[in-house]
C-alpha positions as CSV (number, residue, x, y, z in Angstrom):
1,M,32.3,42.5,0.6
2,S,31.5,39.3,0.2
3,Y,31.4,36.1,1.7
4,T,31.6,32.2,0.7
5,T,29.6,29.7,2.6
6,K,32.9,28.1,4.5
7,E,34.4,31.5,5.6
8,V,31.6,32.1,7.0
9,A,30.6,28.5,8.9
10,D,34.9,29.0,9.9
11,A,34.8,32.7,11.2
12,L,31.1,32.0,13.5
13,K,32.9,28.3,14.5
14,V,30.3,26.0,13.0
15,S,29.4,23.6,10.3
16,K,28.9,24.5,7.0
17,P,26.0,21.4,7.3
18,T,25.0,23.0,9.8
19,L,24.6,26.6,8.4
20,L,23.0,25.7,5.4
21,R,20.8,23.8,7.3
22,W,19.2,27.0,9.4
23,I,18.7,28.4,6.2
24,R,16.9,25.1,5.3
25,E,14.8,25.1,8.6
26,G,14.1,29.0,8.2
27,F,15.8,29.2,11.4
28,I,18.2,32.0,9.5
29,P,17.2,34.0,5.7
30,D,18.5,32.7,2.9
31,V,21.5,35.2,1.0
32,N,21.9,35.9,-2.1
33,K,23.5,33.7,-4.5
34,D,25.9,34.9,-7.7
35,G,25.7,33.7,-11.1
36,R,27.5,30.1,-10.4
37,S,24.1,29.4,-7.8
38,W,27.0,29.9,-4.6
39,R,26.0,32.2,-1.3
40,T,27.6,35.3,-1.7
41,W,27.4,36.3,2.5
42,T,27.4,40.3,3.5
43,E,27.5,41.1,6.8
44,E,24.7,42.3,7.5
45,D,23.8,38.2,6.8
46,V,26.9,37.7,9.2
47,E,25.2,39.6,11.6
48,K,21.9,37.7,11.4
49,V,23.4,34.2,11.9
50,R,25.0,35.6,15.0
51,K,22.2,37.0,16.3
52,F,20.7,33.9,16.0
53,M,23.3,32.0,17.3
54,E,22.8,34.1,20.2
55,M,19.4,33.6,20.8
56,Y,19.7,30.2,20.9
57,H,22.8,29.8,22.9
58,H,21.6,32.0,25.5
59,S,18.3,30.5,25.7
60,T,18.6,28.2,29.0
61,S,14.6,28.4,28.7
62,D,12.6,26.0,27.6
63,K,14.3,25.5,23.7
64,D,9.8,25.1,22.1
65,V,9.5,28.7,22.4
66,L,12.5,28.7,19.9
67,R,11.2,25.7,17.5
68,K,7.4,27.8,17.9
69,Q,9.5,30.7,16.9
70,K,11.6,28.8,13.9
71,I,7.4,27.0,13.1
72,R,5.6,30.7,12.6
73,A,8.7,32.7,11.3
74,Y,9.2,29.5,8.2
75,A,5.1,29.7,7.8
76,Q,5.7,33.4,7.0
77,F,8.3,32.9,5.0
78,G,6.5,30.1,3.3
79,K,3.7,32.5,2.2
80,R,5.9,35.9,0.7
81,N,9.3,33.7,-0.2
82,K,11.6,35.9,2.0
83,Y,12.9,35.4,5.9
84,V,11.0,36.9,8.8
85,E,12.4,37.9,11.4
86,P,11.1,35.8,14.6
87,S,8.8,38.2,17.0
């Protein structure tokens, strides 16, 4: 089953622009698009966003750690043209 960006945003209780910003900034991987260039989200895609949200919200320490992970993942994303899970 696939979901629209709006459906995913509503289910996760975030705004659609926030979800798209997380993709643009490299926090979460982009998803497949259909023939109309609309994003189609799978359960696996949604789970990756949930994992990111959990990591972000449970990070009570310095937010710089998350920022460094994002920068590292985004740099790898640009080199390989695909998302790489932050280590």
